[in-house]
DOTORDO-689871 format. One line per 8 residues: for each residue x, y, z of C-alpha. Coordinates in nm, 2 decimals, always signed. Last residue first. Layout:
REM DOTORDO-689871
X Y Z ~ ...
***
This chain:
REM DOTORDO-689871
-0.86 -2.41 +3.50 ~ -0.85 -2.34 +3.87 ~ -0.77 -1.97 +3.87 ~ -0.55 -1.84 +4.16 ~ -0.50 -1.52 +3.96 ~ -0.13 -1.49 +4.05 ~ -0.09 -1.87 +4.02 ~ -0.23 -1.86 +3.66
+0.01 -1.57 +3.56 ~ +0.31 -1.76 +3.71 ~ +0.21 -2.08 +3.53 ~ +0.19 -1.88 +3.21 ~ +0.54 -1.73 +3.26 ~ +0.68 -2.07 +3.31 ~ +0.52 -2.19 +2.99 ~ +0.63 -1.88 +2.79
+1.01 -1.88 +2.87 ~ +1.09 -2.15 +2.62 ~ +0.92 -1.98 +2.33 ~ +1.07 -1.64 +2.41 ~ +1.42 -1.79 +2.43 ~ +1.38 -1.98 +2.11 ~ +1.27 -1.67 +1.92 ~ +1.56 -1.47 +2.05
+1.80 -1.75 +1.96 ~ +1.66 -1.77 +1.61 ~ +1.72 -1.40 +1.57 ~ +2.09 -1.45 +1.67 ~ +2.12 -1.73 +1.42 ~ +1.97 -1.52 +1.15 ~ +2.22 -1.24 +1.22 ~ +2.51 -1.48 +1.23
+2.41 -1.62 +0.89 ~ +2.40 -1.27 +0.73 ~ +2.51 -0.98 +0.95 ~ +2.35 -0.71 +0.73 ~ +2.01 -0.90 +0.74 ~ +1.98 -0.93 +1.12 ~ +2.06 -0.61 +1.31 ~ +1.95 -0.32 +1.08
+1.70 -0.48 +0.85 ~ +1.55 -0.69 +1.13 ~ +1.53 -0.40 +1.37 ~ +1.38 -0.16 +1.13 ~ +1.12 -0.40 +1.00 ~ +1.03 -0.52 +1.35 ~ +0.97 -0.18 +1.52 ~ +0.62 -0.12 +1.40
+0.50 -0.48 +1.37 ~ +0.65 -0.57 +1.71 ~ +0.50 -0.26 +1.87 ~ +0.16 -0.34 +1.71 ~ +0.16 -0.69 +1.85 ~ +0.23 -0.56 +2.20 ~ -0.05 -0.31 +2.15 ~ -0.28 -0.59 +2.04
-0.23 -0.76 +2.38 ~ -0.29 -0.44 +2.57 ~ -0.61 -0.38 +2.37 ~ -0.72 -0.74 +2.43 ~ -0.67 -0.67 +2.80 ~ -0.89 -0.36 +2.78 ~ -1.16 -0.53 +2.59 ~ -1.15 -0.84 +2.81
-1.20 -0.63 +3.13 ~ -1.52 -0.79 +3.28 ~ -1.40 -1.14 +3.19 ~ -1.06 -1.11 +3.37 ~ -0.77 -1.19 +3.14 ~ -0.54 -1.49 +3.15 ~ -0.79 -1.72 +2.96 ~ -0.84 -1.46 +2.68
-0.49 -1.37 +2.57 ~ -0.37 -1.72 +2.66 ~ -0.62 -1.90 +2.43 ~ -0.54 -1.67 +2.14 ~ -0.16 -1.71 +2.18 ~ -0.18 -2.09 +2.19 ~ -0.36 -2.11 +1.86 ~ -0.13 -1.84 +1.72
+0.18 -2.04 +1.82 ~ +0.07 -2.35 +1.63 ~ -0.05 -2.16 +1.31 ~ +0.27 -1.95 +1.30 ~ +0.51 -2.23 +1.38 ~ +0.36 -2.44 +1.10 ~ +0.39 -2.13 +0.88 ~ +0.76 -2.07 +0.96
+0.84 -2.44 +0.91 ~ +0.67 -2.44 +0.57 ~ +0.84 -2.10 +0.49 ~ +1.18 -2.24 +0.57 ~ +1.12 -2.55 +0.36 ~ +1.03 -2.32 +0.07 ~ +1.35 -2.12 +0.13 ~ +1.56 -2.44 +0.13
+1.41 -2.56 -0.20 ~ +1.46 -2.23 -0.36 ~ +1.82 -2.20 -0.24 ~ +1.90 -2.55 -0.37 ~ +1.75 -2.47 -0.71 ~ +1.92 -2.14 -0.75 ~ +2.26 -2.28 -0.63 ~ +2.35 -2.21 -0.27
+2.55 -1.92 -0.13 ~ +2.28 -1.81 +0.12 ~ +2.00 -2.06 +0.18 ~ +2.14 -2.19 +0.51 ~ +2.04 -1.87 +0.70 ~ +1.68 -1.93 +0.59 ~ +1.69 -2.27 +0.75 ~ +1.81 -2.13 +1.08
+1.52 -1.88 +1.08 ~ +1.27 -2.17 +1.01 ~ +1.41 -2.37 +1.30 ~ +1.34 -2.08 +1.54 ~ +0.99 -2.05 +1.39 ~ +0.94 -2.41 +1.47 ~ +1.06 -2.35 +1.83 ~ +0.81 -2.07 +1.87
+0.53 -2.29 +1.75 ~ +0.61 -2.57 +1.99 ~ +0.63 -2.32 +2.28 ~ +0.30 -2.16 +2.19 ~ +0.14 -2.50 +2.17 ~ +0.28 -2.58 +2.52 ~ +0.15 -2.25 +2.66 ~ -0.19 -2.31 +2.51
-0.21 -2.66 +2.66 ~ -0.14 -2.52 +3.00 ~ -0.35 -2.21 +2.96 ~ -0.67 -2.40 +2.86 ~ -0.84 -2.59 +2.58 ~ -0.58 -2.61 +2.30 ~ -0.67 -2.97 +2.19 ~ -0.74 -2.88 +1.83
-0.61 -2.53 +1.74 ~ -0.35 -2.67 +1.49 ~ -0.62 -2.85 +1.30 ~ -0.81 -2.53 +1.24 ~ -0.49 -2.35 +1.13 ~ -0.37 -2.63 +0.90 ~ -0.51 -2.59 +0.55 ~ -0.59 -2.21 +0.54
-0.26 -2.14 +0.70 ~ -0.08 -2.36 +0.46 ~ -0.24 -2.19 +0.16 ~ -0.14 -1.84 +0.29 ~ +0.22 -1.94 +0.36 ~ +0.26 -2.10 +0.01 ~ +0.11 -1.79 -0.15 ~ +0.36 -1.57 +0.04
+0.65 -1.80 -0.08 ~ +0.51 -1.78 -0.43 ~ +0.52 -1.40 -0.44 ~ +0.89 -1.38 -0.33 ~ +0.97 -1.68 -0.55 ~ +0.94 -1.46 -0.86 ~ +1.28 -1.32 -0.78 ~ +1.44 -1.65 -0.86
+1.67 -1.80 -0.59 ~ +2.03 -1.69 -0.61 ~ +2.04 -1.57 -0.25 ~ +2.16 -1.26 -0.06 ~ +1.98 -0.96 -0.21 ~ +1.65 -1.07 -0.34 ~ +1.59 -1.37 -0.11 ~ +1.71 -1.18 +0.19
+1.48 -0.88 +0.11 ~ +1.19 -1.12 +0.06 ~ +1.26 -1.30 +0.39 ~ +1.31 -0.99 +0.60 ~ +0.99 -0.81 +0.50 ~ +0.67 -1.01 +0.47 ~ +0.78 -1.34 +0.63 ~ +1.03 -1.21 +0.89
+0.79 -0.93 +0.97 ~ +0.52 -1.19 +1.03 ~ +0.75 -1.39 +1.25 ~ +0.78 -1.08 +1.47 ~ +0.47 -1.23 +1.63 ~ +0.71 -1.44 +1.84 ~ +0.85 -1.13 +2.01 ~ +0.50 -0.98 +2.06
+0.39 -1.30 +2.23 ~ +0.68 -1.28 +2.47 ~ +0.58 -0.92 +2.55 ~ +0.21 -1.00 +2.60 ~ +0.30 -1.29 +2.83 ~ +0.51 -1.05 +3.03 ~ +0.23 -0.79 +3.04 ~ -0.01 -1.06 +3.16
+0.24 -1.16 +3.44 ~ +0.30 -0.79 +3.53 ~ -0.07 -0.69 +3.57 ~ +0.01 -0.32 +3.65 ~ -0.11 -0.19 +3.31 ~ -0.43 -0.40 +3.35 ~ -0.50 -0.27 +3.70 ~ -0.49 -0.56 +3.92
-0.77 -0.81 +4.00 ~ -0.68 -0.96 +4.34 ~ -0.86 -1.29 +4.41 ~ -1.03 -1.31 +4.74 ~ -1.33 -1.46 +4.57 ~ -1.54 -1.16 +4.69 ~ -1.31 -0.91 +4.52 ~ -1.03 -0.73 +4.70
-1.04 -0.36 +4.63 ~ -0.72 -0.20 +4.48 ~ -0.50 +0.00 +4.71 ~ -0.17 -0.15 +4.61 ~ -0.14 -0.35 +4.93 ~ -0.48 -0.48 +4.87 ~ -0.79 -0.32 +5.00 ~ -1.07 -0.40 +5.24
-1.34 -0.14 +5.27 ~ -1.58 -0.35 +5.07 ~ -1.52 -0.65 +5.29 ~ -1.85 -0.69 +5.48 ~ -2.05 -0.59 +5.17 ~ -1.89 -0.86 +4.96 ~ -1.64 -0.74 +4.69 ~ -1.77 -0.68 +4.34
-1.65 -0.86 +4.03 ~ -1.67 -0.63 +3.73 ~ -1.98 -0.66 +3.51 ~ -1.99 -0.88 +3.20 ~ -2.11 -0.71 +2.88 ~ -2.45 -0.83 +2.79 ~ -2.45 -1.03 +2.47 ~ -2.53 -0.92 +2.12
-2.61 -1.17 +1.84 ~ -2.42 -1.09 +1.52 ~ -2.67 -0.95 +1.26 ~ -2.53 -0.59 +1.28 ~ -2.18 -0.72 +1.21 ~ -2.31 -0.91 +0.91 ~ -2.43 -0.58 +0.75 ~ -2.15 -0.37 +0.88
-1.91 -0.56 +0.66 ~ -2.06 -0.39 +0.36 ~ -1.93 -0.05 +0.49 ~ -1.57 -0.18 +0.54 ~ -1.59 -0.34 +0.20 ~ -1.68 +0.00 +0.05 ~ -1.34 +0.13 +0.14 ~ -1.17 -0.15 -0.06
-1.41 -0.08 -0.35 ~ -1.31 +0.28 -0.34 ~ -0.94 +0.19 -0.35 ~ -1.00 -0.05 -0.64 ~ -1.19 +0.22 -0.83 ~ -0.90 +0.46 -0.77 ~ -0.65 +0.21 -0.89 ~ -0.85 +0.13 -1.21
-0.90 +0.50 -1.29 ~ -0.53 +0.57 -1.24 ~ -0.44 +0.29 -1.49 ~ -0.23 -0.02 -1.44 ~ -0.49 -0.26 -1.62 ~ -0.28 -0.56 -1.52 ~ -0.24 -0.42 -1.17 ~ -0.62 -0.41 -1.13
-0.64 -0.78 -1.23 ~ -0.37 -0.85 -0.97 ~ -0.58 -0.67 -0.71 ~ -0.87 -0.92 -0.77 ~ -0.63 -1.20 -0.70 ~ -0.51 -1.02 -0.38 ~ -0.87 -0.98 -0.27 ~ -0.93 -1.35 -0.31
-0.62 -1.43 -0.12 ~ -0.72 -1.19 +0.16 ~ -1.06 -1.36 +0.18 ~ -0.91 -1.71 +0.20 ~ -0.67 -1.58 +0.47 ~ -0.96 -1.44 +0.67 ~ -1.16 -1.76 +0.64 ~ -0.87 -1.96 +0.78
-0.84 -1.70 +1.06 ~ -1.21 -1.74 +1.13 ~ -1.18 -2.12 +1.16 ~ -0.89 -2.09 +1.40 ~ -1.08 -1.83 +1.60 ~ -1.38 -2.07 +1.62 ~ -1.16 -2.35 +1.75 ~ -1.00 -2.12 +2.01
-1.34 -1.98 +2.12 ~ -1.56 -2.29 +2.14 ~ -1.51 -2.38 +2.51 ~ -1.50 -2.01 +2.61 ~ -1.84 -1.93 +2.45 ~ -1.80 -1.67 +2.16 ~ -1.99 -1.34 +2.18 ~ -1.82 -1.12 +2.45
-1.46 -1.25 +2.40 ~ -1.49 -1.25 +2.02 ~ -1.62 -0.89 +2.03 ~ -1.33 -0.79 +2.26 ~ -1.08 -0.94 +2.01 ~ -1.27 -0.76 +1.73 ~ -1.23 -0.43 +1.92 ~ -0.86 -0.49 +1.96
-0.81 -0.57 +1.59 ~ -1.02 -0.27 +1.49 ~ -0.80 -0.04 +1.71 ~ -0.50 -0.17 +1.51 ~ -0.67 -0.10 +1.18 ~ -0.81 +0.24 +1.28 ~ -0.46 +0.35 +1.39 ~ -0.33 +0.23 +1.05
-0.61 +0.42 +0.86 ~ -0.57 +0.74 +1.06 ~ -0.19 +0.74 +1.04 ~ -0.19 +0.67 +0.67 ~ -0.46 +0.94 +0.62 ~ -0.26 +1.20 +0.80 ~ +0.06 +1.11 +0.60 ~ -0.14 +1.14 +0.27
-0.27 +1.47 +0.37 ~ +0.07 +1.60 +0.46 ~ +0.20 +1.45 +0.13 ~ -0.04 +1.64 -0.08 ~ -0.32 +1.54 -0.33 ~ -0.47 +1.25 -0.15 ~ -0.76 +1.19 -0.39 ~ -0.79 +0.81 -0.40
-0.65 +0.78 -0.05 ~ -0.97 +0.96 +0.06 ~ -1.16 +0.63 +0.02 ~ -0.93 +0.45 +0.26 ~ -0.97 +0.71 +0.54 ~ -1.35 +0.72 +0.50 ~ -1.39 +0.35 +0.51 ~ -1.16 +0.33 +0.81
-1.36 +0.57 +1.01 ~ -1.69 +0.40 +0.93 ~ -1.54 +0.06 +1.02 ~ -1.41 +0.21 +1.35 ~ -1.75 +0.35 +1.44 ~ -1.92 +0.01 +1.38 ~ -1.64 -0.17 +1.58 ~ -1.70 +0.06 +1.88
-2.08 -0.02 +1.87 ~ -2.02 -0.39 +1.83 ~ -1.77 -0.40 +2.11 ~ -1.98 -0.25 +2.38 ~ -1.98 +0.06 +2.60 ~ -1.72 +0.09 +2.87 ~ -1.54 -0.24 +2.81 ~ -1.53 -0.18 +2.43
-1.40 +0.17 +2.49 ~ -1.12 +0.03 +2.70 ~ -1.02 -0.20 +2.41 ~ -1.03 +0.10 +2.17 ~ -0.81 +0.30 +2.40 ~ -0.56 +0.01 +2.42 ~ -0.54 -0.05 +2.05 ~ -0.47 +0.30 +1.92
-0.13 +0.40 +2.05 ~ +0.07 +0.13 +1.87 ~ -0.12 +0.22 +1.55 ~ +0.03 +0.57 +1.56 ~ +0.38 +0.41 +1.56 ~ +0.28 +0.22 +1.25 ~ +0.16 +0.54 +1.08 ~ +0.50 +0.70 +1.14
+0.66 +0.40 +0.97 ~ +0.41 +0.40 +0.69 ~ +0.48 +0.77 +0.63 ~ +0.85 +0.72 +0.63 ~ +0.83 +0.43 +0.38 ~ +0.61 +0.64 +0.15 ~ +0.87 +0.92 +0.18 ~ +1.15 +0.68 +0.09
+0.96 +0.53 -0.20 ~ +0.91 +0.87 -0.36 ~ +0.55 +1.00 -0.38 ~ +0.38 +1.02 -0.72 ~ +0.02 +0.97 -0.62 ~ -0.04 +0.71 -0.89 ~ +0.31 +0.58 -0.91 ~ +0.44 +0.56 -0.56
+0.13 +0.55 -0.35 ~ -0.07 +0.37 -0.61 ~ +0.21 +0.11 -0.65 ~ +0.23 +0.06 -0.28 ~ -0.15 +0.03 -0.24 ~ -0.23 -0.22 -0.51 ~ -0.19 -0.56 -0.33 ~ -0.26 -0.44 +0.02
-0.59 -0.27 -0.10 ~ -0.72 -0.58 -0.26 ~ -0.63 -0.81 +0.03 ~ -0.79 -0.57 +0.27 ~ -1.11 -0.55 +0.08 ~ -1.13 -0.92 +0.04 ~ -1.05 -0.95 +0.41 ~ -1.33 -0.73 +0.53
-1.60 -0.92 +0.34 ~ -1.46 -1.25 +0.47 ~ -1.42 -1.12 +0.83 ~ -1.78 -1.01 +0.86 ~ -1.92 -1.32 +0.70 ~ -1.71 -1.54 +0.93 ~ -1.82 -1.34 +1.23 ~ -2.19 -1.39 +1.13
-2.14 -1.76 +1.08 ~ -1.96 -1.80 +1.41 ~ -2.24 -1.62 +1.59 ~ -2.51 -1.83 +1.41 ~ -2.34 -2.16 +1.50 ~ -2.39 -2.41 +1.23 ~ -2.04 -2.38 +1.08 ~ -1.90 -2.45 +1.43
-2.05 -2.79 +1.46 ~ -2.00 -2.87 +1.83 ~ -1.85 -3.18 +1.97 ~ -1.90 -3.20 +2.35 ~ -1.68 -2.97 +2.55 ~ -1.32 -3.06 +2.60 ~ -1.20 -3.14 +2.95 ~ -1.06 -2.89 +3.19
-1.37 -2.68 +3.17 ~ -1.29 -2.30 +3.16 ~ -1.33 -2.14 +3.50 ~ -1.59 -1.88 +3.55 ~ -1.44 -1.55 +3.65 ~ -1.62 -1.36 +3.93 ~ -1.83 -1.12 +3.72 ~ -1.71 -1.06 +3.44
+0.09 -0.65 +0.33 ~ +0.16 -0.29 +0.36 ~ +0.50 -0.46 +0.41 ~ +0.44 -0.71 +0.13 ~ +0.35 -0.44 -0.12 ~ +0.65 -0.24 +0.00 ~ +0.87 -0.54 -0.08 ~ +0.74 -0.55 -0.43
+0.79 -0.18 -0.47 ~ +1.16 -0.22 -0.37 ~ +1.21 -0.49 -0.62 ~ +1.05 -0.28 -0.89 ~ +1.27 +0.01 -0.80
***
């Protein structure tokens, strides 16, 4: 039961578009930018609350509330599917109103949902709260993506996002450390207090959110007066630039990039679900290594994410970074496969090497992924497009655990080799797909 609980902890763990300059902008000190400082404060407060909640939630659900592990797993699966449906509406709302207002509402919603976990007295209530909290989390990610698009200059965006991701990981680590203190007390009062503190973090994060400078939402591109009646073959107006801006759900190149990104994003399921289960059931490595592998990942992300984002200044560089990252994830899967049947020391060394490869693939692919998600989207619809991108990630997070535990882990080395092939295929397909998307938009980057 303890092993299962550990794994559960890990699981709950525009107007006409302006081209991005081909050459890097002059050096800019990110820490001195008021927008970046505000976003960093927002994320750090939020991350501490999230790290605290993820650390204690599985034990509270199973021991404090008394629900069987199987029922908790079912609730989290249903909640994950609800999260898939939440990102796109949130992104569209950001385009219609503004990201700060939408994000404020979502923070209030998530604070209420988390606080009620402390008194969820029946399984239907618990299930409803899980769905509400998870949907709020996925919607929150889409709204933050729109906020980044509306507040961060394009030439700073990728570097700023790398810095913010490092800040987020530090915050989660601090929250997890605080959660370990709560676990040491192991009382209902301590768990309830921690849950309320996690909920309060969403409210405290509204203070730096309010201070982030607002910018006007870009307006859609309008066709010239003499061409307003002109339409494309699909019936959409042709903008002044002659560039067709399709409906987001009919933007096949962007949807393809989203799908490939979702495949590579399954690396998080590998790290948080498949790798711990593999270590516990198919290797002789010490069980305590589950936690240390996650710590190693967090530390490496903090150390290398900003560096990995350097030089990623447009779609071409982003696609190359994405490809490198995907191939590193491929190598990590092959390394994991080699850990079975080894001595405890050898298995431990191989798994540490696999996590290093996986993390280097994570930070590299993410730097490329961020740039692509913004550069390939029209400025006036960044919220909607970020919603689509986050929906793809939500699908991978919702389906990934079941797919990996059904089709990879039971087949041992062959399963990991097949997964590595899928990652390699997605990584190698991304550059050509990006060129297709750029051609479709006729954007001179």
